[in-house]
N, C-alpha and C positions, 0 to 999 in steps of 0.2 A: 503493501499499500505505500502510495505515495505521501500522503500526510504523517506515516512513521519518521521518515528522514525529514519532513519539514519542521517537526517541531526539534527535531534534536541538532542538526547541522545546517541550518538555512545558508549561513555564509559559505560553508563548505559547497553547497549544491549551486551557489551563484560563480565560484569559482569554476567548476567545472561545466557550467552553461558556456561562461565566457571562454574558455578553452574550444569547449566545443564549435563555436562561432568560428574562432578564429583557424581554425583547421580547414574551414572550406576556403580558405585562399590558397590557390594551388602552390603560389609560392613557399607557402609556409607550412604545407601540409606534412612534409615526412617529419620535420623536427618536432613541429608541435604536437603531431598525432602520438609520438611517443610520450611528450610531457602530458598529453592527455590522458593516455593509457595509465600513466603512473599515478598522476592525480586522482583517477577515478578509482584506482586500486588503494590508494589511501584514504581517500573518502570513504569507501567501503568498509576499510579495515575499522576506520575512527569511528563510523555509524555503529557499525556492529558492538566494539567496545564501549562506547556511549549508552548503547539501550541494553548491554549486558549488566553495566557495573551501576545505572542510574535508575531513579525511578523518581521523575521529578513532580508528577503529578498523579492526584490520586486515582485516575484512571490509566496511568502507566504510559510507557513511551507510544504505543500504539493508539492510545485513546479507547479500545477497547477491554481494557481489565487483565491485559496479556503480557508477561515477560518472554520477552522473544527466547533467550535461552539460560535463564534463572534455572535453579536446581535445588530449591530448599528443603530441608527432610519434610518427610512425611507423617512422622511418628515423632513425639517429644514428650516429656513430664519435667517436674522439677528436677529429675535427677538426671535426665537424659535429654539432648540435645539443646538445653537452654543455657546459652552461651552467656547472658547476662539480663538482669531487668533492674529497674530503675522504679523509683517512687516518683510520681509525676502530681504537684498540686493542681487543685483546681479540678474544671470540669471540661471535657470536649468530646465531639465526635469527631472530630476534624482527622482525619486518616494522616499517619507518617508519610514524610517523601524524604528521598535519599539522593544524596551527589556526593560522589567521591568518598571522602571518609566523614561525612557528616548525616546525621540525621535530624530532621527539623518536626516539630509539632507546635500545635498552637494549643493554649489553655485559657479559661476564665477563672480568677482567683479570688474569692470574696475578701473585702478589705473592710474597713469601718464605713458606717453611716450608708450600707446598703450598695456600697460603691464595688465595682468588680475591676480587678487589674488585669488588662485584656494583654497576654503576654506570647511572645515567640520565643522558642527554645531551641539550642541548636547541642546534638549529643556526640561524642565521639563514636564512630561505629563501629570499632573494633572494642572498645572497652565499656562504651555505655558511660561515660565521665561526661558531666556537663561541660561544653565548651563557653557558652554563654548564653544569657536569659536577655530578653529587652521587653521593657513594657511599653506598650503602643501608646496606650491611653489609661488612665484611671477614673473611671466614669459610672453612674448609675445606669442601667439598662435603659432604654426609651420606650421599650412596650414588652410586655408579658412574652414568656414563650413557652410552647407544649411540655407537658409533664416529663415528657421523655426528651424533649430536645433539651438544649443547653444554649449559651450565648458565645460559643467557640466552635461551632459545627462546619464552617466551611474549611475545608483544608487548605495548607499551604500548596505553592507551586513554586519551581527554581528551576533557573536553565544554568546553572554553575556560575554565575555572575552576580545574580540578583536572588533573594529569596523574599516570596510576597506573603502578607497575612492578610485577610480579607476578615474584618469583623462587622461586615454589613452595614449598619446604621451608625457604627462608631469607626466606620474608615477603612481605606485601603492601604497598607504600609509597604513600602519598597526598603529593603536593607541590602547593605554587600553580605558577602559570605561570611565575613567576620564580625557582622552584628551592626554594622553603622547604619544610621538611618539614611536612605536617600532622598525619598521625598514622601508625602503622603496626600490623599485625596478623599474628602468627604462628600458623599453623595446625598446627603440629606437623611430623613427618616423613613425607614421601609415601614409601612404599614400591613403587616401579614394578614393572612385570612385567620379571623377567630385569634388572633395573638397567637398563632402557632409557631411564631419565631421564625429565622432564618436559616440558610443552610447552603445555597448554591456557590459553587467555588469557580472561580475565575480559572481561564485557560490560557497557556503561553504559545504564541505561535511567531515566529522572526522575531522582530522589532516591536511587536503588539502584546499586550494584556488583553484578552476580552473579557467584560464583566458582565454578567446577568444581573437584571436588577427588576425583576416582575414582582409586583405587589397591587394592592387594593387602590391605589392611586395610579399616576401613570408610569406606567411600565417601559422599562428602555433596556436597551442593548448597547453597551460601549467599548469602545476599543480606544486603548490608551497607547501612547509611547511608552513602553514599559522602561526607559531609560529617565523619564521625566515625570510621567503622569499627565503629560497632556494629553486632550482628546484629540484622535486621529478621525473618529465619525462618531455619533452619537443618534441613535435610531429608535424611535416609538414603537412600541408593541402593543398591541390591541389584545392584552391578554392580562386576567387577575394573576393572583399568586402561583408562582412553580418554584419548584425546589431542585430543578435539573440546572446541570452544567453544560455550556456550549461544546460542542464537536467540530474540529474543522477537519473537512474532507477536501479531496481535488477532483476536478472532474475537468477533462479537456485544456489543461494547462491552466483552469483557472481554480481558485480555492472558493468552499463555502465554509460558512458557518450555520451548525445546524443547532436547532433549539426545538426542545419539546415546549407544548403548552397546553392548556385546558380546550382552549377554541381550536388551534390549529397547529401542527407540527410544520416548521416554518425554516426556510433555507435564505442565508443571506450572502449577498458578495462581500468577502472579505476584505477586498478593497476600498468599497465604499460604503458598504452596510446597506445597500438598496436591497429590498426583500425579492427573492428570484421566485420561489414558488411555495405553496403551503397545502395543507390537504388536514381537514378535519378528522374527526373521529376518536380522538382520546377523552378519558375520562375526567374526573373533577380532580383538583389540585395535585397536578402530576409532580412526580418527584423523580423518576428514572431517569438518566441521561442517555443520548443516543449511542450507537456505535455503528460502525461501518466496514464495509471490505466489498472489493470486485465490482463498484459501479452500483452499490446499493447502500442505503443508510437505513437502521433500523430504528424506531420510536416507540416505546409504547407506555402503558399508565394502566393503574389497574384497583382504582377506589371507586366505588360505586360505579361499578361497569368493568368492561376488561377490553382492551384491544392494543394489539400491537402490530404494526404495518412495515413491510419493505419496501422503499421507496427507490426508483431511478433518480440519478442525480442530475439527469437533463430537461427536466420538467421547465415549465413556465407557468406563471399564475396558479389558480386553481387547478392543482392535477388530481382531486378525487374523481372516481368514477372513470380514470382513463387508464391507460396502459403504463403509465408512470407508476402506479401502484403494482408491485410485481407481485404481493401476495399479503394477505392480513388474517389474523386470528382476533377471535371474540370470545376467547375464555382461558382462565387461568394464567393471566398476565400478571406482571409486576407492578409491586407498589412504590416501597422505598427504595429496595435494592435496585440497581440497575443490571439489566442482563450483561452479558458476558459472549463475545466472540471469537471462539480458536478453533482453527483448523477448518474452519467451513462450518462450523455447528454453533448454533445460537443456543445459550442456556437461559434460563431465567424462572425464577420462583411464582408461585402462586399467589399473589396478593402480597401478605406480609409474612406470609407463613414459609414453612422448611418444603413445602412440594415444589417438587424440580421439574421442569419441562426441558427436553432437548430436542431441537428440530433442525433440519438441513437448512441452511442461512439460503441456499440459492433458491429454493421450492417452499419453503414452509412445512415440508412433510415433516411430521414427528417421528423421532427414535424412541422417545417415551414421553409420557404426558402426566403433570401434577404426580410423581411418583413421591411417595413419603420416603424420605431419609432419616434413620434411626438417630436420635439426637437432636434433630433439628424440629423447631417448634415456631419460632418467632425471630425474622430478619429483618435487620437495617442495614448492615454492612452489604457490600456487594460481592458477588463470588470473583476470584482472581484464578489464573491460570499459570502454572509454570512444571517445567520438568515433566510435561506429559500428565499433570493432574490438575485437578481444579480445587481450589479452597474454599466451602462454605462454612460462613458463621453464623452461628446462633446466637441471639442477645445475649443468652446465660453464660456466654463464653467458650462454649462446646466449639469446636472445628473439625468439621467432617472432610476428610480427603478420598476423593473418588476419582477413577480414572477418566483421564480426558479423552473419551472413545462414545461410538455410536451406543453402547450398551452400558448400564448403570451397572458401575462395580464399587462398593466400597472399600477403599485401602486399610485406612485408620480413623478413629476417632478420639481426639484430643480435647483437652480441658485448660482453659486458662486461670481457671479457679475465681475469675471475677468477670464480670457483665462485660462485653465487647460490642459497640457499636459503629466503631471505624473500621473500615477497609483497611485487610493487610497490604503490607508492601513486600512483594518479594523480588530480592535483587541478588545477583551471585550465587552464593551457597546459602543465602540467609533468608528469613522471614521474618518482617518487623510487624509486632503486633501492639497496638495502642489499644489496653486495656481501660475500666474505669479509674485504676488507680495507678497503673504500672505502664511502661513501655518495656516491651520484651524483646530480645533478640533470639531466634532460635536458629541453629545451626551444628551441622555436624562434624564441623570443624573450624578452625580459627577463621576468618575472614574479614 
């Protein structure tokens, strides 16, 4: 998928494109072709290494919840494969992200006078020792939140140069990798449905950070310069509160930003913010984020209804009831947790339960549907894939590992001994899990 490389090494891709264009000149063809081949090889190797060693976004380097060649353990306990665990103050369901030798998490810590300290933490990947922590702001929450939500539920993201912490109504903060504040941006007060709170995470692509802002007043989608925080474009959205995160995909050389929404799933031109196509059918207050592969994007929701659809990227305007809807399913679709796309198979839960469906991504044909997984009852965290396995996380802290295959086969059942709502991060030979009280590193060997 093109967007895999787009997120990781955009500047290297531009260098390769420049060499390709230069090679078209007959006088330069022989010498520059050699340079081009070398550069292409270097970019491929660097891209593979970056994808293997980093998990800069809660949906991973592909945006689909998949690590391309990580191989974390399938089994662990307090005495087996638990490399380290550290106590984390406050509360958050934001997922850990990993770059180089750093692991980042966000949290909100109660202070005095009903205030919260909104924080970003960095931990050493090998030892779990805290590198630094920064308080973005100390303030009272501007609105209530759901009893199962918190005030730091958006995941951080990083590109290895900057790390971003998004606290919704309390702002977006950009730091260097050693914790120095670069800029901050205030988008105002988000009025979420029924005071359920916030949760959409931003997405990084090239020099942009894409920030979703769907709520009960004027909803927006922002594209900011990631180095300055200044707007590149701002697009109004005809949508109520949505907790989904944007996905960037590519079609015919142009990139699109895909967003879920209660009224419609929509695509926007990454360069301008202009809406390209839309399709209705989603259910109330969607949370699940899109995933994509092979010219199709998959968008679903499962609260007070059920819908997941596979859409082509070449449509324009309203594509409902057209051939640009490749297939759709109207039962057993996901609510809070997002679907995962791995090896041509789409996996998703039924609503917030642990019942799992696996379908062929190209056709929508099920391999198995709403199958009960022992130990899985209630889900917020999204599945992740690594090492030929799918990791399924229950809210009580149970993590069931199944084969990444058309047939359902449970490999192992593990417990973190504390609740887990954050999506785990598989990187290299490690799995990082953010529980209600601790950050865990699981690994069969030191890494």
